[in-house]
All heavy atoms as a GROMACS GRO file, in nm:
protein
  529
    1MET      N    1  -6.493  -3.250   2.341
    1MET     CA    2  -6.539  -3.178   2.458
    1MET      C    3  -6.550  -3.277   2.573
    1MET      O    4  -6.617  -3.379   2.563
    1MET     CB    5  -6.674  -3.113   2.428
    1MET     CG    6  -6.734  -3.043   2.548
    1MET     SD    7  -6.897  -2.975   2.514
    1MET     CE    8  -6.852  -2.808   2.483
    2SER      N    9  -6.486  -3.250   2.684
    2SER     CA   10  -6.486  -3.342   2.797
    2SER      C   11  -6.576  -3.296   2.911
    2SER      O   12  -6.592  -3.368   3.008
    2SER     CB   13  -6.343  -3.361   2.848
    2SER     OG   14  -6.294  -3.238   2.896
    3GLN      N   15  -6.633  -3.178   2.901
    3GLN     CA   16  -6.719  -3.128   3.007
    3GLN      C   17  -6.854  -3.201   3.005
    3GLN      O   18  -6.915  -3.218   2.900
    3GLN     CB   19  -6.743  -2.978   2.990
    3GLN     CG   20  -6.822  -2.916   3.103
    3GLN     CD   21  -6.835  -2.765   3.087
    3GLN    OE1   22  -6.794  -2.709   2.988
    3GLN    NE2   23  -6.893  -2.702   3.185
    4VAL      N   24  -6.899  -3.248   3.121
    4VAL     CA   25  -7.025  -3.319   3.132
    4VAL      C   26  -7.126  -3.228   3.203
    4VAL      O   27  -7.097  -3.176   3.308
    4VAL     CB   28  -7.007  -3.450   3.212
    4VAL    CG1   29  -7.141  -3.519   3.232
    4VAL    CG2   30  -6.909  -3.542   3.142
    5PHE      N   31  -7.243  -3.213   3.142
    5PHE     CA   32  -7.349  -3.133   3.202
    5PHE      C   33  -7.446  -3.226   3.272
    5PHE      O   34  -7.482  -3.331   3.220
    5PHE     CB   35  -7.423  -3.052   3.094
    5PHE     CG   36  -7.334  -2.954   3.026
    5PHE    CD1   37  -7.269  -2.985   2.909
    5PHE    CD2   38  -7.314  -2.827   3.081
    5PHE    CE1   39  -7.185  -2.894   2.846
    5PHE    CE2   40  -7.231  -2.737   3.020
    5PHE     CZ   41  -7.166  -2.769   2.903
    6LYS      N   42  -7.485  -3.189   3.394
    6LYS     CA   43  -7.575  -3.274   3.471
    6LYS      C   44  -7.692  -3.193   3.525
    6LYS      O   45  -7.676  -3.078   3.564
    6LYS     CB   46  -7.500  -3.338   3.589
    6LYS     CG   47  -7.397  -3.438   3.544
    6LYS     CD   48  -7.334  -3.509   3.663
    6LYS     CE   49  -7.234  -3.611   3.615
    6LYS     NZ   50  -7.176  -3.685   3.726
    7GLN      N   51  -7.806  -3.257   3.529
    7GLN     CA   52  -7.929  -3.196   3.582
    7GLN      C   53  -7.930  -3.214   3.734
    7GLN      O   54  -7.888  -3.317   3.785
    7GLN     CB   55  -8.049  -3.265   3.520
    7GLN     CG   56  -8.180  -3.206   3.559
    7GLN     CD   57  -8.295  -3.276   3.487
    7GLN    OE1   58  -8.274  -3.370   3.415
    7GLN    NE2   59  -8.413  -3.225   3.508
    8ASP      N   60  -7.979  -3.114   3.806
    8ASP     CA   61  -7.995  -3.122   3.952
    8ASP      C   62  -8.119  -3.204   3.980
    8ASP      O   63  -8.232  -3.157   3.967
    8ASP     CB   64  -8.006  -2.983   4.011
    8ASP     CG   65  -8.027  -2.986   4.163
    8ASP    OD1   66  -8.023  -3.096   4.222
    8ASP    OD2   67  -8.046  -2.878   4.220
    9LEU      N   68  -8.103  -3.329   4.022
    9LEU     CA   69  -8.214  -3.417   4.050
    9LEU      C   70  -8.257  -3.415   4.195
    9LEU      O   71  -8.346  -3.490   4.236
    9LEU     CB   72  -8.180  -3.560   4.007
    9LEU     CG   73  -8.148  -3.577   3.859
    9LEU    CD1   74  -8.104  -3.721   3.829
    9LEU    CD2   75  -8.266  -3.539   3.773
   10THR      N   76  -8.198  -3.327   4.276
   10THR     CA   77  -8.236  -3.317   4.417
   10THR      C   78  -8.365  -3.240   4.436
   10THR      O   79  -8.429  -3.251   4.539
   10THR     CB   80  -8.125  -3.252   4.502
   10THR    OG1   81  -8.101  -3.120   4.454
   10THR    CG2   82  -7.996  -3.335   4.494
   11ASP      N   83  -8.404  -3.160   4.337
   11ASP     CA   84  -8.529  -3.083   4.344
   11ASP      C   85  -8.644  -3.176   4.308
   11ASP      O   86  -8.664  -3.210   4.192
   11ASP     CB   87  -8.524  -2.965   4.248
   11ASP     CG   88  -8.652  -2.884   4.249
   11ASP    OD1   89  -8.740  -2.907   4.336
   11ASP    OD2   90  -8.666  -2.796   4.162
   12THR      N   91  -8.721  -3.219   4.406
   12THR     CA   92  -8.829  -3.314   4.383
   12THR      C   93  -8.966  -3.245   4.384
   12THR      O   94  -9.068  -3.312   4.388
   12THR     CB   95  -8.827  -3.425   4.490
   12THR    OG1   96  -8.841  -3.364   4.619
   12THR    CG2   97  -8.699  -3.506   4.481
   13ALA      N   98  -8.967  -3.113   4.381
   13ALA     CA   99  -9.094  -3.039   4.381
   13ALA      C  100  -9.175  -3.072   4.256
   13ALA      O  101  -9.120  -3.095   4.150
   13ALA     CB  102  -9.067  -2.889   4.388
   14ASP      N  103  -9.306  -3.077   4.272
   14ASP     CA  104  -9.392  -3.100   4.156
   14ASP      C  105  -9.382  -2.983   4.061
   14ASP      O  106  -9.374  -2.868   4.102
   14ASP     CB  107  -9.538  -3.116   4.200
   14ASP     CG  108  -9.561  -3.245   4.278
   14ASP    OD1  109  -9.486  -3.341   4.254
   14ASP    OD2  110  -9.651  -3.247   4.362
   15ARG      N  111  -9.385  -3.013   3.935
   15ARG     CA  112  -9.382  -2.910   3.833
   15ARG      C  113  -9.523  -2.901   3.773
   15ARG      O  114  -9.576  -3.002   3.729
   15ARG     CB  115  -9.280  -2.944   3.727
   15ARG     CG  116  -9.142  -2.958   3.787
   15ARG     CD  117  -9.036  -2.963   3.678
   15ARG     NE  118  -8.907  -3.008   3.721
   15ARG     CZ  119  -8.827  -2.948   3.805
   15ARG    NH1  120  -8.863  -2.838   3.863
   15ARG    NH2  121  -8.709  -2.998   3.835
   16PRO      N  122  -9.582  -2.781   3.771
   16PRO     CA  123  -9.720  -2.767   3.727
   16PRO      C  124  -9.744  -2.823   3.588
   16PRO      O  125  -9.675  -2.789   3.494
   16PRO     CB  126  -9.745  -2.617   3.730
   16PRO     CG  127  -9.616  -2.552   3.757
   16PRO     CD  128  -9.518  -2.655   3.799
   17GLY      N  129  -9.840  -2.915   3.578
   17GLY     CA  130  -9.880  -2.969   3.450
   17GLY      C  131  -9.774  -3.050   3.380
   17GLY      O  132  -9.792  -3.089   3.265
   18GLY      N  133  -9.662  -3.076   3.444
   18GLY     CA  134  -9.551  -3.134   3.371
   18GLY      C  135  -9.538  -3.283   3.380
   18GLY      O  136  -9.497  -3.336   3.482
   19ILE      N  137  -9.573  -3.351   3.275
   19ILE     CA  138  -9.538  -3.492   3.266
   19ILE      C  139  -9.392  -3.499   3.224
   19ILE      O  140  -9.315  -3.576   3.276
   19ILE     CB  141  -9.630  -3.565   3.167
   19ILE    CG1  142  -9.770  -3.568   3.225
   19ILE    CG2  143  -9.576  -3.702   3.136
   19ILE    CD1  144  -9.868  -3.653   3.154
   20PHE      N  145  -9.356  -3.416   3.128
   20PHE     CA  146  -9.218  -3.406   3.084
   20PHE      C  147  -9.167  -3.266   3.116
   20PHE      O  148  -9.232  -3.168   3.086
   20PHE     CB  149  -9.205  -3.424   2.932
   20PHE     CG  150  -9.253  -3.557   2.883
   20PHE    CD1  151  -9.373  -3.569   2.819
   20PHE    CD2  152  -9.175  -3.670   2.900
   20PHE    CE1  153  -9.418  -3.690   2.771
   20PHE    CE2  154  -9.217  -3.791   2.854
   20PHE     CZ  155  -9.340  -3.803   2.789
   21PHE      N  156  -9.055  -3.259   3.179
   21PHE     CA  157  -8.989  -3.130   3.201
   21PHE      C  158  -8.848  -3.145   3.145
   21PHE      O  159  -8.774  -3.233   3.190
   21PHE     CB  160  -8.984  -3.093   3.349
   21PHE     CG  161  -8.915  -2.962   3.375
   21PHE    CD1  162  -8.981  -2.843   3.354
   21PHE    CD2  163  -8.783  -2.960   3.417
   21PHE    CE1  164  -8.917  -2.721   3.376
   21PHE    CE2  165  -8.719  -2.839   3.439
   21PHE     CZ  166  -8.786  -2.720   3.418
   22VAL      N  167  -8.815  -3.066   3.046
   22VAL     CA  168  -8.686  -3.077   2.982
   22VAL      C  169  -8.611  -2.946   2.998
   22VAL      O  170  -8.661  -2.840   2.964
   22VAL     CB  171  -8.701  -3.108   2.830
   22VAL    CG1  172  -8.567  -3.115   2.763
   22VAL    CG2  173  -8.779  -3.237   2.810
   23GLU      N  174  -8.493  -2.955   3.054
   23GLU     CA  175  -8.406  -2.839   3.065
   23GLU      C  176  -8.281  -2.872   2.986
   23GLU      O  177  -8.210  -2.968   3.014
   23GLU     CB  178  -8.370  -2.813   3.211
   23GLU     CG  179  -8.284  -2.692   3.231
   23GLU     CD  180  -8.258  -2.663   3.379
   23GLU    OE1  181  -8.302  -2.741   3.465
   23GLU    OE2  182  -8.192  -2.564   3.404
   24LEU      N  183  -8.257  -2.794   2.880
   24LEU     CA  184  -8.142  -2.819   2.795
   24LEU      C  185  -8.017  -2.764   2.861
   24LEU      O  186  -8.012  -2.648   2.900
   24LEU     CB  187  -8.163  -2.756   2.657
   24LEU     CG  188  -8.286  -2.805   2.583
   24LEU    CD1  189  -8.299  -2.733   2.448
   24LEU    CD2  190  -8.282  -2.955   2.561
   25LEU      N  191  -7.917  -2.848   2.872
   25LEU     CA  192  -7.790  -2.811   2.935
   25LEU      C  193  -7.686  -2.796   2.824
   25LEU      O  194  -7.645  -2.895   2.765
   25LEU     CB  195  -7.749  -2.917   3.037
   25LEU     CG  196  -7.855  -2.948   3.143
   25LEU    CD1  197  -7.815  -3.066   3.226
   25LEU    CD2  198  -7.880  -2.826   3.230
   26MET      N  199  -7.646  -2.672   2.796
   26MET     CA  200  -7.559  -2.647   2.682
   26MET      C  201  -7.441  -2.560   2.723
   26MET      O  202  -7.453  -2.478   2.813
   26MET     CB  203  -7.638  -2.576   2.572
   26MET     CG  204  -7.763  -2.650   2.533
   26MET     SD  205  -7.870  -2.547   2.436
   26MET     CE  206  -7.876  -2.640   2.288
   27ALA      N  207  -7.333  -2.582   2.657
   27ALA     CA  208  -7.212  -2.503   2.684
   27ALA      C  209  -7.230  -2.359   2.634
   27ALA      O  210  -7.179  -2.265   2.694
   27ALA     CB  211  -7.091  -2.566   2.617
   28GLU      N  212  -7.301  -2.340   2.525
   28GLU     CA  213  -7.320  -2.208   2.465
   28GLU      C  214  -7.467  -2.182   2.439
   28GLU      O  215  -7.543  -2.275   2.411
   28GLU     CB  216  -7.243  -2.197   2.334
   28GLU     CG  217  -7.093  -2.210   2.351
   28GLU     CD  218  -7.020  -2.202   2.219
   28GLU    OE1  219  -7.076  -2.149   2.121
   28GLU    OE2  220  -6.905  -2.248   2.214
   29HIS      N  221  -7.506  -2.056   2.445
   29HIS     CA  222  -7.645  -2.017   2.419
   29HIS      C  223  -7.678  -2.042   2.271
   29HIS      O  224  -7.594  -2.025   2.184
   29HIS     CB  225  -7.662  -1.867   2.450
   29HIS     CG  226  -7.796  -1.815   2.412
   29HIS    ND1  227  -7.908  -1.836   2.491
   29HIS    CD2  228  -7.839  -1.748   2.303
   29HIS    CE1  229  -8.011  -1.781   2.432
   29HIS    NE2  230  -7.973  -1.727   2.318
   30CYS      N  231  -7.800  -2.083   2.244
   30CYS     CA  232  -7.847  -2.095   2.106
   30CYS      C  233  -7.986  -2.032   2.099
   30CYS      O  234  -8.053  -2.015   2.200
   30CYS     CB  235  -7.850  -2.240   2.060
   30CYS     SG  236  -7.972  -2.340   2.145
   31ASP      N  237  -8.028  -2.000   1.980
   31ASP     CA  238  -8.160  -1.940   1.961
   31ASP      C  239  -8.269  -2.045   1.979
   31ASP      O  240  -8.249  -2.164   1.950
   31ASP     CB  241  -8.172  -1.879   1.821
   31ASP     CG  242  -8.081  -1.759   1.804
   31ASP    OD1  243  -8.053  -1.690   1.905
   31ASP    OD2  244  -8.038  -1.734   1.690
   32MET      N  245  -8.385  -2.001   2.027
   32MET     CA  246  -8.501  -2.088   2.042
   32MET      C  247  -8.545  -2.132   1.903
   32MET      O  248  -8.561  -2.048   1.814
   32MET     CB  249  -8.614  -2.012   2.111
   32MET     CG  250  -8.744  -2.088   2.120
   32MET     SD  251  -8.744  -2.219   2.240
   32MET     CE  252  -8.778  -2.129   2.388
   33PRO      N  253  -8.565  -2.263   1.882
   33PRO     CA  254  -8.618  -2.307   1.752
   33PRO      C  255  -8.759  -2.249   1.732
   33PRO      O  256  -8.829  -2.220   1.829
   33PRO     CB  257  -8.627  -2.459   1.765
   33PRO     CG  258  -8.544  -2.494   1.884
   33PRO     CD  259  -8.542  -2.374   1.972
   34ASP      N  260  -8.801  -2.234   1.606
   34ASP     CA  261  -8.935  -2.180   1.584
   34ASP      C  262  -9.040  -2.282   1.628
   34ASP      O  263  -9.015  -2.402   1.635
   34ASP     CB  264  -8.955  -2.135   1.440
   34ASP     CG  265  -8.948  -2.247   1.340
   34ASP    OD1  266  -9.034  -2.337   1.344
   34ASP    OD2  267  -8.857  -2.245   1.256
   35ARG      N  268  -9.155  -2.230   1.662
   35ARG     CA  269  -9.264  -2.311   1.717
   35ARG      C  270  -9.299  -2.428   1.627
   35ARG      O  271  -9.316  -2.541   1.672
   35ARG     CB  272  -9.387  -2.222   1.740
   35ARG     CG  273  -9.507  -2.295   1.798
   35ARG     CD  274  -9.630  -2.203   1.799
   35ARG     NE  275  -9.747  -2.275   1.846
   35ARG     CZ  276  -9.821  -2.355   1.771
   35ARG    NH1  277  -9.790  -2.375   1.644
   35ARG    NH2  278  -9.925  -2.417   1.822
   36GLU      N  279  -9.311  -2.404   1.497
   36GLU     CA  280  -9.351  -2.508   1.403
   36GLU      C  281  -9.250  -2.622   1.399
   36GLU      O  282  -9.288  -2.739   1.391
   36GLU     CB  283  -9.369  -2.449   1.262
   36GLU     CG  284  -9.488  -2.355   1.250
   36GLU     CD  285  -9.464  -2.217   1.313
   36GLU    OE1  286  -9.347  -2.176   1.327
   36GLU    OE2  287  -9.564  -2.153   1.351
   37HIS      N  288  -9.121  -2.588   1.406
   37HIS     CA  289  -9.018  -2.693   1.406
   37HIS      C  290  -9.027  -2.778   1.534
   37HIS      O  291  -9.016  -2.899   1.529
   37HIS     CB  292  -8.879  -2.630   1.393
   37HIS     CG  293  -8.770  -2.732   1.389
   37HIS    ND1  294  -8.750  -2.815   1.281
   37HIS    CD2  295  -8.676  -2.766   1.480
   37HIS    CE1  296  -8.649  -2.895   1.305
   37HIS    NE2  297  -8.603  -2.868   1.426
   38MET      N  298  -9.051  -2.713   1.646
   38MET     CA  299  -9.063  -2.787   1.772
   38MET      C  300  -9.185  -2.879   1.768
   38MET      O  301  -9.177  -2.996   1.810
   38MET     CB  302  -9.071  -2.690   1.890
   38MET     CG  303  -8.943  -2.614   1.911
   38MET     SD  304  -8.953  -2.493   2.044
   38MET     CE  305  -8.934  -2.599   2.185
   39VAL      N  306  -9.297  -2.830   1.717
   39VAL     CA  307  -9.417  -2.914   1.705
   39VAL      C  308  -9.387  -3.035   1.616
   39VAL      O  309  -9.424  -3.148   1.649
   39VAL     CB  310  -9.537  -2.832   1.649
   39VAL    CG1  311  -9.651  -2.925   1.607
   39VAL    CG2  312  -9.585  -2.730   1.750
   40GLU      N  313  -9.317  -3.014   1.507
   40GLU     CA  314  -9.283  -3.122   1.414
   40GLU      C  315  -9.198  -3.229   1.483
   40GLU      O  316  -9.228  -3.349   1.472
   40GLU     CB  317  -9.208  -3.064   1.294
   40GLU     CG  318  -9.166  -3.166   1.191
   40GLU     CD  319  -9.084  -3.103   1.079
   40GLU    OE1  320  -9.113  -2.986   1.042
   40GLU    OE2  321  -8.993  -3.169   1.030
   41VAL      N  322  -9.097  -3.189   1.556
   41VAL     CA  323  -9.008  -3.284   1.623
   41VAL      C  324  -9.080  -3.356   1.735
   41VAL      O  325  -9.072  -3.479   1.748
   41VAL     CB  326  -8.880  -3.213   1.675
   41VAL    CG1  327  -8.798  -3.307   1.762
   41VAL    CG2  328  -8.798  -3.160   1.559
   42PHE      N  329  -9.155  -3.283   1.819
   42PHE     CA  330  -9.228  -3.348   1.929
   42PHE      C  331  -9.332  -3.445   1.875
   42PHE      O  332  -9.351  -3.554   1.928
   42PHE     CB  333  -9.294  -3.244   2.021
   42PHE     CG  334  -9.198  -3.170   2.109
   42PHE    CD1  335  -9.210  -3.034   2.127
   42PHE    CD2  336  -9.096  -3.236   2.175
   42PHE    CE1  337  -9.122  -2.965   2.208
   42PHE    CE2  338  -9.007  -3.169   2.256
   42PHE     CZ  339  -9.020  -3.033   2.274
   43THR      N  340  -9.402  -3.407   1.769
   43THR     CA  341  -9.504  -3.493   1.711
   43THR      C  342  -9.442  -3.621   1.657
   43THR      O  343  -9.499  -3.730   1.674
   43THR     CB  344  -9.579  -3.417   1.598
   43THR    OG1  345  -9.643  -3.303   1.655
   43THR    CG2  346  -9.684  -3.505   1.532
   44LYS      N  347  -9.326  -3.611   1.598
   44LYS     CA  348  -9.255  -3.729   1.546
   44LYS      C  349  -9.229  -3.830   1.657
   44LYS      O  350  -9.241  -3.951   1.637
   44LYS     CB  351  -9.123  -3.686   1.481
   44LYS     CG  352  -9.039  -3.801   1.430
   44LYS     CD  353  -8.909  -3.750   1.372
   44LYS     CE  354  -8.817  -3.864   1.334
   44LYS     NZ  355  -8.689  -3.816   1.281
   45HIS      N  356  -9.192  -3.782   1.775
   45HIS     CA  357  -9.152  -3.870   1.885
   45HIS      C  358  -9.264  -3.900   1.985
   45HIS      O  359  -9.261  -4.004   2.051
   45HIS     CB  360  -9.032  -3.811   1.959
   45HIS     CG  361  -8.911  -3.802   1.873
   45HIS    ND1  362  -8.832  -3.910   1.843
   45HIS    CD2  363  -8.856  -3.697   1.808
   45HIS    CE1  364  -8.733  -3.872   1.764
   45HIS    NE2  365  -8.745  -3.743   1.741
   46LEU      N  366  -9.362  -3.810   1.998
   46LEU     CA  367  -9.463  -3.823   2.103
   46LEU      C  368  -9.606  -3.832   2.052
   46LEU      O  369  -9.698  -3.852   2.132
   46LEU     CB  370  -9.454  -3.704   2.200
   46LEU     CG  371  -9.321  -3.683   2.269
   46LEU    CD1  372  -9.319  -3.551   2.343
   46LEU    CD2  373  -9.290  -3.799   2.362
   47GLY      N  374  -9.628  -3.815   1.924
   47GLY     CA  375  -9.764  -3.807   1.872
   47GLY      C  376  -9.811  -3.662   1.878
   47GLY      O  377  -9.732  -3.570   1.899
   48THR      N  378  -9.939  -3.640   1.861
   48THR     CA  379  -9.995  -3.505   1.857
   48THR      C  380  -9.966  -3.428   1.987
   48THR      O  381  -9.979  -3.483   2.096
   48THR     CB  382 -10.147  -3.510   1.835
   48THR    OG1  383 -10.173  -3.584   1.716
   48THR    CG2  384 -10.207  -3.372   1.822
   49VAL      N  385  -9.922  -3.303   1.971
   49VAL     CA  386  -9.893  -3.218   2.087
   49VAL      C  387  -9.971  -3.088   2.074
   49VAL      O  388 -10.003  -3.043   1.964
   49VAL     CB  389  -9.742  -3.187   2.102
   49VAL    CG1  390  -9.662  -3.311   2.126
   49VAL    CG2  391  -9.689  -3.111   1.981
   50ASP      N  392 -10.003  -3.026   2.188
   50ASP     CA  393 -10.062  -2.893   2.193
   50ASP      C  394  -9.957  -2.798   2.248
   50ASP      O  395  -9.896  -2.826   2.351
   50ASP     CB  396 -10.185  -2.892   2.284
   50ASP     CG  397 -10.298  -2.979   2.232
   50ASP    OD1  398 -10.324  -2.974   2.110
   50ASP    OD2  399 -10.357  -3.052   2.312
   51CYS      N  400  -9.937  -2.686   2.181
   51CYS     CA  401  -9.844  -2.585   2.230
   51CYS      C  402  -9.927  -2.486   2.313
   51CYS      O  403 -10.015  -2.418   2.262
   51CYS     CB  404  -9.777  -2.512   2.115
   51CYS     SG  405  -9.666  -2.380   2.168
   52PHE      N  406  -9.900  -2.481   2.444
   52PHE     CA  407  -9.975  -2.390   2.530
   52PHE      C  408  -9.895  -2.267   2.568
   52PHE      O  409  -9.949  -2.174   2.628
   52PHE     CB  410 -10.027  -2.462   2.655
   52PHE     CG  411  -9.922  -2.524   2.741
   52PHE    CD1  412  -9.855  -2.449   2.836
   52PHE    CD2  413  -9.889  -2.658   2.727
   52PHE    CE1  414  -9.758  -2.505   2.916
   52PHE    CE2  415  -9.792  -2.715   2.808
   52PHE     CZ  416  -9.726  -2.639   2.902
   53SER      N  417  -9.767  -2.264   2.531
   53SER     CA  418  -9.683  -2.149   2.563
   53SER      C  419  -9.562  -2.150   2.471
   53SER      O  420  -9.501  -2.254   2.447
   53SER     CB  421  -9.637  -2.158   2.709
   53SER     OG  422  -9.539  -2.062   2.738
   54TYR      N  423  -9.528  -2.033   2.419
   54TYR     CA  424  -9.409  -2.022   2.334
   54TYR      C  425  -9.355  -1.881   2.345
   54TYR      O  426  -9.428  -1.785   2.327
   54TYR     CB  427  -9.439  -2.055   2.188
   54TYR     CG  428  -9.317  -2.045   2.100
   54TYR    CD1  429  -9.227  -2.151   2.093
   54TYR    CD2  430  -9.288  -1.930   2.032
   54TYR    CE1  431  -9.112  -2.141   2.017
   54TYR    CE2  432  -9.174  -1.918   1.955
   54TYR     CZ  433  -9.086  -2.024   1.947
   54TYR     OH  434  -8.972  -2.013   1.873
   55GLY      N  435  -9.227  -1.868   2.380
   55GLY     CA  436  -9.164  -1.737   2.391
   55GLY      C  437  -9.015  -1.748   2.366
   55GLY      O  438  -8.964  -1.855   2.332
   56ALA      N  439  -8.944  -1.638   2.383
   56ALA     CA  440  -8.801  -1.635   2.355
   56ALA      C  441  -8.720  -1.722   2.451
   56ALA      O  442  -8.614  -1.773   2.415
   56ALA     CB  443  -8.752  -1.490   2.361
   57ASP      N  444  -8.769  -1.741   2.575
   57ASP     CA  445  -8.692  -1.813   2.676
   57ASP      C  446  -8.747  -1.951   2.711
   57ASP      O  447  -8.677  -2.031   2.774
   57ASP     CB  448  -8.684  -1.731   2.805
   57ASP     CG  449  -8.607  -1.602   2.786
   57ASP    OD1  450  -8.511  -1.602   2.706
   57ASP    OD2  451  -8.645  -1.502   2.848
   58SER      N  452  -8.872  -1.979   2.676
   58SER     CA  453  -8.928  -2.109   2.713
   58SER      C  454  -9.047  -2.142   2.623
   58SER      O  455  -9.103  -2.055   2.557
   58SER     CB  456  -8.973  -2.110   2.859
   58SER     OG  457  -9.082  -2.022   2.877
   59ALA      N  458  -9.082  -2.270   2.622
   59ALA     CA  459  -9.196  -2.315   2.544
   59ALA      C  460  -9.263  -2.428   2.622
   59ALA      O  461  -9.197  -2.502   2.695
   59ALA     CB  462  -9.153  -2.363   2.407
   60GLY      N  463  -9.394  -2.439   2.608
   60GLY     CA  464  -9.467  -2.544   2.676
   60GLY      C  465  -9.552  -2.624   2.578
   60GLY      O  466  -9.626  -2.567   2.500
   61PHE      N  467  -9.538  -2.755   2.585
   61PHE     CA  468  -9.612  -2.844   2.496
   61PHE      C  469  -9.674  -2.955   2.580
   61PHE      O  470  -9.614  -3.005   2.673
   61PHE     CB  471  -9.520  -2.907   2.392
   61PHE     CG  472  -9.465  -2.807   2.293
   61PHE    CD1  473  -9.350  -2.737   2.322
   61PHE    CD2  474  -9.529  -2.782   2.174
   61PHE    CE1  475  -9.299  -2.643   2.233
   61PHE    CE2  476  -9.480  -2.690   2.084
   61PHE     CZ  477  -9.365  -2.621   2.114
   62ALA      N  478  -9.796  -2.995   2.544
   62ALA     CA  479  -9.865  -3.105   2.611
   62ALA      C  480  -9.888  -3.217   2.510
   62ALA      O  481  -9.964  -3.199   2.415
   62ALA     CB  482  -9.998  -3.056   2.668
   63PRO      N  483  -9.820  -3.331   2.529
   63PRO     CA  484  -9.843  -3.444   2.438
   63PRO      C  485  -9.976  -3.509   2.470
   63PRO      O  486 -10.000  -3.548   2.584
   63PRO     CB  487  -9.725  -3.537   2.465
   63PRO     CG  488  -9.672  -3.497   2.598
   63PRO     CD  489  -9.714  -3.356   2.624
   64ARG      N  490 -10.066  -3.517   2.375
   64ARG     CA  491 -10.201  -3.570   2.397
   64ARG      C  492 -10.202  -3.716   2.440
   64ARG      O  493 -10.291  -3.760   2.512
   64ARG     CB  494 -10.286  -3.552   2.273
   64ARG     CG  495 -10.318  -3.408   2.244
   64ARG     CD  496 -10.412  -3.397   2.127
   64ARG     NE  497 -10.428  -3.257   2.089
   64ARG     CZ  498 -10.500  -3.219   1.986
   64ARG    NH1  499 -10.562  -3.309   1.911
   64ARG    NH2  500 -10.510  -3.091   1.957
   65ASN      N  501 -10.104  -3.793   2.397
   65ASN     CA  502 -10.100  -3.937   2.430
   65ASN      C  503 -10.048  -3.963   2.572
   65ASN      O  504 -10.046  -4.077   2.615
   65ASN     CB  505 -10.013  -4.013   2.331
   65ASN     CG  506 -10.071  -4.014   2.192
   65ASN    OD1  507 -10.191  -3.994   2.174
   65ASN    ND2  508  -9.988  -4.034   2.092
   66TYR      N  509 -10.003  -3.860   2.643
   66TYR     CA  510  -9.941  -3.880   2.773
   66TYR      C  511 -10.003  -3.792   2.881
   66TYR      O  512  -9.933  -3.732   2.960
   66TYR     CB  513  -9.789  -3.854   2.765
   66TYR     CG  514  -9.721  -3.947   2.670
   66TYR    CD1  515  -9.704  -3.913   2.536
   66TYR    CD2  516  -9.675  -4.070   2.712
   66TYR    CE1  517  -9.642  -4.000   2.448
   66TYR    CE2  518  -9.613  -4.158   2.626
   66TYR     CZ  519  -9.597  -4.121   2.493
   66TYR     OH  520  -9.537  -4.208   2.406
   67LYS      N  521 -10.135  -3.780   2.883
   67LYS     CA  522 -10.202  -3.697   2.984
   67LYS      C  523 -10.222  -3.774   3.111
   67LYS      O  524 -10.242  -3.892   3.111
   67LYS     CB  525 -10.334  -3.646   2.931
   67LYS     CG  526 -10.313  -3.541   2.823
   67LYS     CD  527 -10.444  -3.477   2.786
   67LYS     CE  528 -10.416  -3.368   2.683
   67LYS     NZ  529 -10.530  -3.292   2.650
   0.00000   0.00000   0.00000
């Protein structure tokens, strides 16, 4: 695959509560991973996290070590 996906970094507006804001750039749609799997992966890389929002289109997590 030679297509490169890039994030628009010109938007410098503050994002509410966001230390980390991740927007996945994908060629094809995929299903949202289940909440427990996301907690497991984030915890592995960031330490303990709190899930404050989870739905079909978005999820919000707050890593306790990075407040």
